[in-house]
SEFIDREN-149043 format. One line per 4 residues: their letters; for each residue z, x, y of C-alpha. Coordinates in steps of 0.05 Angstrom, whole numbers, padded with zeros to 5 digits, always signed. Each point is the difference from the previous one (the first is absolute). Layout:
residues N
a	Z/X/Y  ...
end
This chain:
residues 471
xxxx	+01446/+01821/+01709  +00008/+00007/+00075  +00071/+00013/+00019  +00044/-00046/+00043
xxxx	-00016/+00005/+00074  -00062/+00043/-00012  -00064/-00012/+00039  -00066/-00010/-00036
xxxx	-00071/-00001/+00024  -00070/-00014/-00026  -00065/+00038/-00003  -00019/+00066/-00030
xxxx	-00015/+00070/+00024  -00017/+00060/-00044  +00017/+00068/+00029  -00045/+00059/-00012
xxxx	+00056/+00051/+00008  +00075/+00003/-00004  +00006/-00005/+00076  -00037/-00048/+00045
xxxx	+00006/-00008/+00075  -00019/-00065/+00036  +00006/-00026/+00071  +00010/-00072/+00022
xxxx	-00008/+00001/+00076  +00048/+00057/+00015  +00047/-00009/-00059  -00008/+00059/-00049
xxxx	+00010/-00010/-00074  +00000/+00057/-00050  +00005/-00015/-00074  +00018/+00048/-00056
xxxx	-00005/-00026/-00071  +00049/+00028/-00051  +00010/-00008/-00075  +00035/-00063/-00027
xxxx	-00037/-00049/+00047  +00037/+00029/+00060  -00032/+00005/+00069  +00029/+00033/+00062
xxxx	-00021/-00031/+00067  +00009/+00040/+00064  -00006/-00049/+00057  -00003/+00020/+00074
xxxx	+00000/-00050/+00058  -00029/+00018/+00069  +00046/+00008/+00059  -00030/-00057/+00041
xxxx	+00015/-00051/-00055  +00071/+00026/-00010  +00012/+00003/+00076  -00023/-00072/+00008
xxxx	+00049/-00023/-00053  +00055/+00044/+00029  -00010/-00032/+00068  +00003/-00070/-00029
xxxx	+00066/+00014/-00036  +00030/+00036/+00060  -00019/-00059/+00045  +00036/-00048/-00047
xxxx	+00062/+00044/+00002  -00003/+00004/+00076  -00003/-00076/+00006  +00065/-00012/-00037
xxxx	+00039/+00066/+00004  +00065/+00002/+00038  +00007/+00067/+00036  +00062/+00014/+00044
xxxx	-00020/+00002/+00073  -00064/-00040/-00010  -00014/-00075/-00002  -00030/-00025/-00066
xxxx	-00074/+00018/-00002  +00003/+00045/+00061  +00017/+00068/-00032  -00055/+00053/+00009
xxxx	-00044/+00013/-00061  +00023/+00072/-00004  +00072/-00022/-00005  -00017/-00051/-00054
xxxx	-00039/+00050/-00041  +00054/+00052/+00004  +00056/-00050/-00017  -00036/-00034/-00057
xxxx	-00047/+00055/-00025  +00024/-00002/-00072  -00002/-00076/-00004  -00070/-00003/+00030
xxxx	-00024/+00055/-00047  +00030/-00035/-00061  -00034/-00066/+00017  -00065/+00035/+00016
xxxx	+00001/+00037/-00066  +00016/-00063/-00040  -00056/-00039/+00032  -00056/+00051/+00002
xxxx	+00012/+00033/-00067  -00004/-00066/-00038  -00061/-00024/+00041  -00039/+00065/-00005
xxxx	+00016/+00008/-00074  -00030/-00068/-00017  -00060/+00015/+00045  -00012/+00066/-00036
xxxx	+00004/-00033/-00069  -00050/-00054/+00022  -00045/+00050/+00033  -00002/+00046/-00061
xxxx	-00007/-00060/-00047  +00055/+00028/-00044  +00029/-00042/-00056  +00073/+00016/+00010
xxxx	+00046/-00020/-00057  +00063/+00030/+00029  +00023/+00033/+00064  +00042/+00058/-00025
xxxx	+00023/+00029/+00066  -00011/+00006/+00075  +00026/+00064/+00029  -00006/+00055/+00052
xxxx	-00009/-00047/+00058  -00012/+00041/+00063  -00006/-00022/+00073  -00033/+00052/+00044
xxxx	+00017/+00016/+00072  -00069/-00029/+00018  +00022/-00065/-00035  -00046/+00012/-00059
xxxx	+00029/-00020/-00068  -00013/+00024/-00071  +00032/-00014/-00067  -00013/+00008/-00075
xxxx	-00004/-00057/-00051  +00001/+00010/-00075  -00031/-00056/-00040  -00014/-00017/-00073
xxxx	-00070/-00027/-00007  -00024/-00051/-00051  -00044/+00027/-00056  -00075/-00010/+00004
xxxx	-00035/-00039/-00056  -00058/-00047/-00010  +00012/-00073/-00014  -00034/-00032/-00060
xxxx	-00028/-00071/+00004  +00063/-00040/+00008  -00028/-00070/+00006  -00008/-00041/-00063
xxxx	+00047/+00043/-00041  -00001/-00029/-00070  +00066/-00029/-00024  +00024/-00041/-00059
xxxx	+00054/-00050/+00018  +00049/-00039/-00043  -00007/-00075/-00010  +00041/-00044/+00047
xxxx	-00002/-00064/-00042  +00069/-00019/-00026  +00004/-00021/-00074  +00046/-00052/-00030
xxxx	+00031/+00055/-00043  +00019/+00039/+00063  +00032/-00062/+00030  +00038/-00011/-00066
xxxx	+00025/+00073/+00002  +00024/-00008/+00072  +00035/-00065/-00019  +00033/+00036/-00058
xxxx	+00028/+00052/+00048  +00028/-00055/+00045  +00030/-00034/-00061  +00031/+00065/-00023
xxxx	+00031/+00011/+00069  +00029/-00070/-00002  +00031/+00007/-00068  +00074/-00017/-00013
xxxx	+00047/+00045/-00038  +00043/-00040/-00048  +00064/+00028/-00032  -00003/+00009/-00075
xxxx	+00072/+00014/-00022  -00004/-00021/-00073  -00046/+00054/-00028  -00016/+00075/+00002
xxxx	-00054/+00032/+00043  -00073/-00008/-00019  -00062/+00034/+00027  -00022/-00038/+00062
xxxx	+00071/-00016/+00022  +00032/+00024/+00064  +00067/+00035/-00008  +00051/+00010/+00055
xxxx	+00035/+00065/-00019  +00050/+00053/+00020  -00019/+00069/-00024  +00016/+00073/+00010
xxxx	-00037/+00061/-00025  +00022/+00070/-00021  -00030/+00061/-00033  +00037/+00058/-00033
xxxx	+00065/-00033/+00020  -00016/-00002/+00075  -00019/-00062/+00041  -00074/-00001/+00017
xxxx	+00020/-00012/+00073  +00028/+00072/-00002  -00057/+00030/-00039  -00056/-00030/+00043
xxxx	+00033/-00026/+00065  -00068/-00005/+00036  -00031/-00043/-00054  -00008/-00075/+00004
xxxx	+00067/-00038/-00002  -00028/-00040/-00059  +00001/+00063/-00042  +00074/+00010/+00016
xxxx	+00021/-00071/-00019  +00019/-00064/+00037  +00038/-00065/+00005  -00031/-00070/-00009
xxxx	-00067/+00033/-00013  -00056/-00049/-00019  -00042/+00026/-00058  -00061/-00033/-00030
xxxx	-00002/+00015/-00074  -00070/+00023/-00015  -00032/+00057/-00038  -00010/+00062/+00044
xxxx	+00041/-00031/+00056  +00053/+00043/+00035  +00020/+00062/-00040  -00030/+00020/-00068
xxxx	+00022/-00048/-00056  +00057/-00025/+00044  -00017/-00074/-00008  -00013/+00004/-00074
xxxx	+00071/+00024/-00014  +00029/-00060/+00037  -00033/-00054/-00043  +00054/-00045/-00030
xxxx	+00054/+00022/+00049  +00043/-00058/+00026  +00037/-00014/+00065  +00065/+00040/+00003
xxxx	-00025/+00050/-00052  -00005/+00075/+00016  -00050/+00046/-00035  -00019/+00074/+00003
xxxx	-00074/+00009/+00015  -00032/+00069/-00008  -00060/+00023/+00040  -00042/+00061/-00016
xxxx	-00034/+00025/+00063  -00069/+00032/-00009  -00017/+00071/+00021  -00043/-00026/+00057
xxxx	+00054/-00047/+00027  -00004/+00002/+00077  +00074/+00015/+00008  +00003/+00072/-00024
xxxx	+00075/+00001/-00011  -00010/-00053/-00055  -00065/+00025/-00031  +00006/+00011/-00076
xxxx	+00072/-00024/+00001  +00034/-00059/-00035  +00041/-00048/+00041  +00052/-00051/-00024
xxxx	+00010/-00065/+00038  +00059/-00046/-00008  -00030/-00069/+00010  +00040/-00065/+00008
xxxx	-00035/-00067/+00003  +00027/-00048/+00053  -00051/-00056/-00007  -00064/-00018/-00038
xxxx	-00052/-00040/+00038  -00064/-00032/-00024  -00059/-00008/+00047  -00024/-00073/+00004
xxxx	-00067/-00014/+00033  -00010/-00064/+00040  -00051/-00053/-00020  -00066/+00005/+00037
xxxx	-00004/-00068/+00033  +00001/-00034/+00069  +00076/+00008/+00004  -00008/+00076/-00008
xxxx	-00052/+00002/+00055  +00043/-00044/+00046  +00060/+00047/-00012  -00042/+00059/+00023
xxxx	-00034/-00035/+00059  +00027/-00067/+00022  -00049/-00057/-00005  -00051/+00038/-00043
xxxx	-00026/-00021/-00068  -00020/+00048/-00056  -00073/-00012/+00019  +00016/+00019/+00072
xxxx	+00036/+00063/-00023  -00060/+00021/-00043  -00046/-00010/+00061  +00046/+00042/+00044
xxxx	+00002/+00055/-00052  -00076/-00001/-00006  -00006/+00007/+00076  +00049/+00059/+00001
xxxx	-00035/+00035/-00058  -00068/-00009/+00033  +00027/+00030/+00065  +00029/+00059/-00039
xxxx	-00066/+00011/-00036  -00036/+00001/+00067  +00046/+00056/+00022  -00013/+00037/-00065
xxxx	-00075/-00008/+00012  +00006/+00030/+00069  +00041/+00058/-00026  -00051/+00013/-00055
xxxx	-00056/-00002/+00051  +00035/+00049/+00045  +00017/+00047/-00057  -00072/+00002/-00025
xxxx	-00028/+00010/+00070  +00046/+00059/+00013  -00014/+00030/-00069  -00076/-00006/+00012
xxxx	+00006/+00038/+00066  +00046/+00053/-00028  -00047/+00015/-00057  -00059/+00010/+00047
xxxx	+00032/+00039/+00056  +00029/+00070/-00007  +00033/+00043/+00053  +00059/+00046/+00011
xxxx	+00061/-00031/+00032  +00031/+00037/+00058  +00059/+00039/-00031  +00047/-00014/+00058
xxxx	-00010/-00075/-00004  +00005/+00000/-00076  +00066/+00037/+00004  +00029/-00048/+00051
xxxx	-00024/-00062/-00038  +00027/+00027/-00066  +00068/+00010/+00033  -00002/-00072/+00027
xxxx	-00020/-00030/-00067  +00053/+00040/-00036  +00053/-00028/+00046  -00025/-00070/-00015
xxxx	+00003/+00011/-00075  +00070/+00029/+00003  +00024/-00059/+00042  -00032/-00050/-00047
xxxx	+00033/+00032/-00061  +00068/+00001/+00035  -00007/-00075/+00014  -00013/-00010/-00075
xxxx	+00066/+00034/-00015  -00027/+00068/-00021  +00052/+00054/+00013  -00016/+00063/+00041
xxxx	+00016/+00041/-00062  -00055/-00035/-00039  -00048/+00005/+00059  +00013/+00076/+00001
xxxx	-00019/+00004/-00073  -00065/-00036/+00015  -00014/+00040/+00063  -00064/+00034/-00024
xxxx	-00028/-00066/-00026  +00017/-00036/+00065  -00033/+00055/+00042  -00063/-00003/-00043
xxxx	-00002/-00076/+00006  +00011/+00004/+00075  -00056/+00051/+00009  -00049/-00043/-00039
xxxx	+00018/-00063/+00038  -00004/+00037/+00067  -00069/+00029/-00016  -00026/-00069/-00021
xxxx	+00028/-00032/+00063  -00028/+00053/+00047  -00069/-00001/-00032  -00002/-00076/+00003
xxxx	+00019/-00001/+00073  -00051/+00053/+00020  -00055/-00040/-00035  +00021/-00066/+00031
xxxx	+00003/+00033/+00069  -00071/+00025/-00008  -00025/-00069/-00021  +00037/-00032/+00058
xxxx	-00034/+00050/+00046  -00068/-00015/-00030  +00009/-00076/+00004  +00035/+00002/+00067
xxxx	+00061/-00036/-00027  +00050/-00003/+00056  +00070/-00028/+00009  +00009/-00048/+00059
xxxx	+00063/-00017/+00037  -00003/-00068/-00034  -00001/+00034/-00068  +00062/+00040/+00017
xxxx	+00036/-00061/+00029  -00016/-00042/-00062  +00026/+00054/-00047  +00062/+00010/+00042
xxxx	+00015/-00074/-00005  -00008/+00002/-00076  +00045/+00061/-00008  +00052/-00027/+00050
xxxx	+00003/-00066/-00039  +00006/+00039/-00065  +00060/+00039/+00024  +00027/-00057/+00043
xxxx	+00001/+00039/+00066  -00031/-00017/+00068  -00072/+00024/+00009  +00014/+00038/+00064
xxxx	+00059/+00036/-00031  -00045/+00024/-00057  -00053/+00022/+00050  +00051/+00038/+00041
xxxx	+00028/+00035/-00061  -00069/+00022/-00022  -00015/+00026/+00070  +00066/+00038/+00005
xxxx	-00012/+00034/-00067  -00074/+00015/+00013  -00017/-00048/-00056  -00049/-00047/+00035
xxxx	-00060/+00045/-00013  +00016/+00005/-00074  +00011/-00075/-00002  -00069/-00010/+00032
xxxx	-00031/+00049/-00048  +00026/-00039/-00060  -00032/-00063/+00028  -00066/+00037/+00007
xxxx	+00003/+00026/-00071  +00016/-00071/-00024  -00059/-00029/+00038  -00046/+00054/-00029
xxxx	+00023/-00017/-00071  -00011/-00074/+00015  -00071/+00017/+00023  -00014/+00038/-00064
xxxx	+00029/-00055/-00044  -00042/-00052/+00037  -00063/+00039/-00017  +00010/+00014/-00075
xxxx	-00047/-00019/-00055  +00038/-00039/-00052  -00023/+00015/-00071  +00017/-00049/-00057
xxxx	+00058/+00020/-00044  -00010/+00006/-00075  +00038/-00065/-00011  -00042/-00040/+00049
xxxx	-00064/+00031/-00030  +00021/-00025/-00069  +00013/-00070/+00027  -00069/-00001/+00033
xxx	-00033/+00021/-00065  +00036/-00055/-00039  -00020/-00053/+00051
end
């Protein structure tokens, strides 16, 4: 995947040897190919081109510079060049290096995936300029036929059973919890408990301080009594317990229990029941619908659910289409990924995985234990992402899929609305962090995927084929 702020170009040029020299006008370009998809470009600019740019920059400085003893704009050129030589040279280098680098890439028709480095910039006494650029080039491969890729897509029709299931979830979420003080706990009840655990005479909070607080104990903890819920056989031992009663509940932790300090140990929990609550579901009628959405009947609610489920199925259909298109291309295209890019992308994906796990509450200690597994996962995801992007870039090149200013503006408006920030503020932040090119690249990749999805060949699923046979 091209890196952020990295130039790309189209076209193809095969080199007979490891070094190739080319001339565009008077600009000299020398290319040396190295292992790992690395190419070294030695670029030399003629003195007349550099002198012309130098004069233009020096003239600009002369127009606005304030030199003691001279009126603005009246200082001799020699004085200006002596006083501002470093500033003029810095601006000259910044302008010409970028311009000539892009011209060299276009001239040589190199597919550059990443600009690794620009170095050894030299300005001669005769105003000639030369520098060296190190680039990572995209791998070469042949594209298979990518139009009419066969895909099988899930059905989008919403059944009455699916609507009933969704209604059941809404009903469950709207349930009331009624106090049941006159009897002991039964399976299916909800108990409000105080409990504290220990093992070998020590509180679990001391034995495994990094473990979930629910393993240590808690106050006013809501527990749904159900088989296999919470800790092993915890709920079963509470059946019949009444409010105000305290019981000892024993838990035998298995050898593969995630918290190593408790694996193969027995814990004892002192459990006091505060309250017993029974879950009461509301009646499915117009009053229920009106309570959820004012002014709506049960029939209206069913229609709204049907619409939402259909919309969700359309999204699932698009995801399935995209997944099958990418899989088709991966299976038919093989090439070596540039090691430098794969290493960088793996590092980036690993950082994403670690952050995601931290947000889920996974401790750094547990992440350290899973380090090898996380690195392997990151490497696989990075390789898949890089390969997909190289393929999509090549198809975009073949189909001349471009990103217009209107495309960028439209996506900026979408993202700005999503994060509730002004459009221009988002644009400025992207520009300041060299992110606008990567932002544009993602739009191009999305447009290329849309192109592929619009040109698939939809094959009937087994279910639809059976229906057709019956009819």
